C-alpha positions in Angstrom: -23.3 81.9 5.9 -25.8 83.8 3.8 -23.0 85.6 1.8 -21.2 82.3 1.1 -24.5 80.8 -0.1 -25.1 83.8 -2.3 -21.6 83.4 -3.8 -22.2 79.7 -4.3 -25.5 80.3 -6.1 -23.7 82.9 -8.3 -21.0 80.5 -9.2 -23.5 77.7 -10.0 -25.4 80.2 -12.2 -22.2 81.0 -14.1 -21.6 77.3 -14.7 -25.2 76.6 -15.7 -25.1 79.6 -18.2 -22.2 78.0 -20.1 -23.3 74.3 -19.8 -27.0 74.9 -20.3 -29.7 75.4 -17.6 -31.1 71.9 -17.9 -27.8 70.0 -18.4 -26.9 69.6 -14.7 -28.6 70.1 -11.4 -27.6 73.0 -9.1 -26.6 70.6 -6.4 -24.3 68.7 -8.7 -22.7 71.9 -10.0 -22.2 73.0 -6.4 -20.5 69.7 -5.5 -18.3 70.1 -8.6 -17.4 73.6 -7.6 -16.5 72.5 -4.1 -14.3 69.7 -5.5 -12.5 72.0 -7.9 -11.7 74.9 -5.5 -14.8 76.9 -6.5 -13.4 77.8 -9.9 -16.2 77.8 -12.5 -13.8 77.6 -15.4 -12.4 74.3 -14.2 -15.9 72.9 -13.6 -17.0 73.8 -17.1 -13.9 72.4 -18.6 -14.1 69.1 -16.7 -17.8 68.6 -17.5 -17.4 69.5 -21.2 -14.5 67.0 -21.4 -16.6 64.3 -19.7 -14.3 64.1 -16.7 -16.2 65.2 -13.6 -14.2 65.3 -10.4 -13.8 61.9 -8.7 -15.4 63.4 -5.5 -18.8 63.7 -7.3 -18.7 60.4 -9.1 -21.3 58.9 -6.7 -23.8 61.8 -7.3 -26.5 62.1 -9.9 -25.9 64.9 -12.4 -29.5 66.0 -12.0 -29.0 66.6 -8.2 -31.1 69.7 -7.8 -30.9 71.2 -4.4 -28.1 72.7 -2.4 -28.7 72.5 1.3 -26.6 73.6 4.2 -26.9 71.5 7.3 -27.1 73.4 10.5 -26.2 72.0 13.9 -29.2 71.7 16.1 -28.5 72.4 19.8 -30.7 73.1 22.7 -30.0 76.0 24.9 -29.7 73.7 28.0 -27.0 71.6 26.2 -25.1 74.6 25.2 -25.2 76.2 28.7 -24.1 72.9 30.2 -21.3 72.5 27.8 -20.1 76.0 28.4 -20.2 75.4 32.2 -18.2 72.2 31.9 -15.7 73.9 29.6 -15.3 76.8 32.1 -14.8 74.4 35.0 -12.2 72.5 33.0 -10.3 75.7 32.2 -10.4 76.9 35.8 -9.0 73.5 36.9 -6.2 73.7 34.4 -5.4 77.3 35.5 -5.3 76.1 39.2 -3.0 73.2 38.2 -0.7 75.5 36.3 -0.5 77.9 39.3 0.2 75.1 41.7 2.9 73.8 39.4 4.4 77.3 39.0 4.5 77.7 42.8 6.3 74.3 43.1 8.8 75.2 40.4 9.7 78.6 41.8 13.4 79.0 41.0 15.3 82.1 41.7 18.0 83.2 39.2 19.3 86.0 41.4 22.6 86.0 43.3 20.9 86.5 46.7 21.3 83.6 49.2 17.7 82.8 50.3 18.7 80.3 53.0 18.8 82.8 55.8 15.5 84.6 55.1 13.5 82.7 57.7 10.8 80.1 57.9 8.2 81.9 55.7 9.9 80.8 52.4 9.3 77.0 52.1 6.5 76.3 49.6 6.1 72.6 50.6 5.5 71.6 54.2 7.1 68.4 55.3 3.8 66.8 56.3 2.2 67.3 52.9 3.4 64.1 51.2 1.3 64.7 48.0 3.0 68.1 47.5 6.4 66.7 48.2 5.7 64.0 45.5 4.5 66.6 43.0 7.6 68.8 43.7 9.9 65.8 43.3 8.1 64.8 40.0 8.4 68.3 38.7 12.1 68.5 39.7 12.8 65.1 38.0 10.9 66.3 34.8 13.0 69.4 34.8 16.2 67.5 35.2 15.2 65.0 32.4 14.4 67.9 30.1 17.7 69.6 30.8 19.5 66.3 30.2 17.6 65.8 26.9 18.6 69.2 25.6 22.2 68.7 26.7 22.3 65.5 24.8 20.7 67.2 21.7 23.3 70.0 21.7 25.4 70.2 18.6 29.0 69.6 19.7 30.5 69.9 16.2 31.8 73.4 16.4 31.4 76.9 17.8 32.7 76.6 21.3 36.1 75.6 22.8 37.3 72.5 21.1 39.8 70.0 22.3 43.1 69.9 20.4 43.3 67.2 17.8 45.2 64.2 19.0 48.8 64.1 17.8 49.8 61.4 15.5 52.6 59.1 16.7 55.9 60.0 15.1 56.7 57.9 12.0 60.0 56.2 11.7 62.5 58.2 9.5 63.0 57.0 6.0 66.5 55.9 4.7 66.8 59.2 2.8 66.1 61.3 6.0 68.7 59.2 7.9 71.3 59.8 5.2 70.6 63.6 5.2 71.0 63.7 9.0 74.4 61.9 8.9 75.7 64.2 6.2 74.7 67.3 8.2 76.4 66.0 11.3 79.6 65.2 9.5 79.7 68.7 8.0 79.5 70.3 11.4 
């Protein structure tokens, strides 16, 4: 923060050197710099033209001091906040691990049905786990259905042949040509 304050004081000094040391307060110039992307040339131009940035219209041009507000925290509050945050993260990680265990899907060709009783992740008597697994399966199905509906079906893959137009009746000229060909044979 000290280097940014030094930079701000240097930029305020540049503006004050051009505009005059007593024309504007350092706080007002700092606010103008903040409103105009910390570009001294734009601040000087705006103030010389009498068009200060709208963001500083409510400030006095003689505002003298630039202060940086610091957050005041007690060590106890910070430690308690950190402990709450860690507990929240641990709970989220546990929930993700539980969800991953319930979603376990094998993409291999091996038939797992005959491996034995050690495989099931949800016991039949654990109704909450069964409900969670059903909810996750339903969410997965809904997501798959959503993405299937959103798929672009306009091109790329195998397309169905265009429907054939019904035959139109022959014109009189075509009928005459057919008769003439038959008679020549």
